[in-house]
C-alpha positions in Angstrom: 0.0 0.0 0.0 1.3 3.5 -0.9 2.0 5.6 2.1 1.0 8.7 0.2 4.1 10.7 1.3 5.9 12.8 -1.3 9.5 12.2 -2.1 10.3 15.9 -1.5 8.4 18.6 0.4 6.7 21.3 -1.8 6.6 24.8 -0.4 3.6 27.0 -1.5 2.9 30.6 -0.5 -0.7 31.6 0.0 -0.8 35.4 -0.2 -4.4 35.5 1.0 -3.5 33.8 4.3 0.0 35.4 4.5 1.7 32.1 5.0 4.0 29.6 3.4 2.9 26.0 3.8 5.1 22.9 3.5 3.2 20.0 1.8 4.7 16.6 2.4 1.9 14.2 1.4 -1.2 13.6 -0.6 -3.7 14.5 2.2 -2.0 17.9 2.8 -2.0 18.6 -0.9 -5.7 17.8 -1.2 -6.4 20.1 1.7 -4.5 22.9 0.0 -6.2 22.3 -3.3 -9.7 22.2 -1.8 -9.6 24.9 0.9 -6.6 27.3 0.3 -6.1 27.5 -3.4 -6.4 30.9 -5.2 -9.8 31.5 -6.8 -8.4 31.5 -10.3 -8.0 27.7 -10.8 -6.6 26.4 -14.0 -6.4 23.0 -15.7 -3.4 21.9 -13.6 -5.5 22.4 -10.4 -8.1 20.0 -11.7 -5.3 17.5 -12.7 -3.8 17.7 -9.2 -7.1 17.3 -7.5 -7.9 14.2 -9.6 -4.4 12.7 -9.0 -4.7 13.2 -5.2 -8.1 11.6 -5.0 -6.9 8.7 -7.1 -3.9 8.2 -4.8 -6.2 8.1 -1.8 -8.4 5.5 -3.6 -5.3 3.5 -4.4 -5.4 3.9 -8.2 -2.3 6.1 -8.6 1.1 6.6 -6.9 2.0 9.4 -4.6 4.7 10.4 -7.2 1.8 11.2 -9.6 0.2 13.4 -7.1 3.4 15.1 -6.1 4.2 16.0 -9.8 0.6 17.2 -10.4 0.5 19.3 -7.2 3.9 20.9 -8.1 2.7 21.8 -11.6 -0.6 23.2 -10.3 1.3 25.4 -7.8 3.6 26.6 -10.5 0.6 27.4 -12.7 -1.1 29.3 -9.9 2.1 31.3 -9.1 2.3 30.1 -5.5 5.2 27.6 -5.8 8.2 28.6 -3.7 11.1 27.7 -5.9 14.5 28.3 -4.3 17.2 29.6 -6.5 20.5 27.7 -6.4 23.4 29.8 -5.1 26.0 30.8 -7.7 
């Protein structure tokens, strides 16, 4: 059984709530997608929501949800991507 944990934490910044949230598993991602997401939701949001629900139902892997959530966050402009030091 998939433990639903992501291989890497994903950091998202919700400006409306004034906070950065660290998402480490499918359940946290689903919570963000359903209750914290910006009002302007694009197609990647729908894909991520679908992927998370399918992971919870046992039909997809947590890796699928992790990738979909990260892409949705990038699309929404809330992904905190750290720049490498040069």
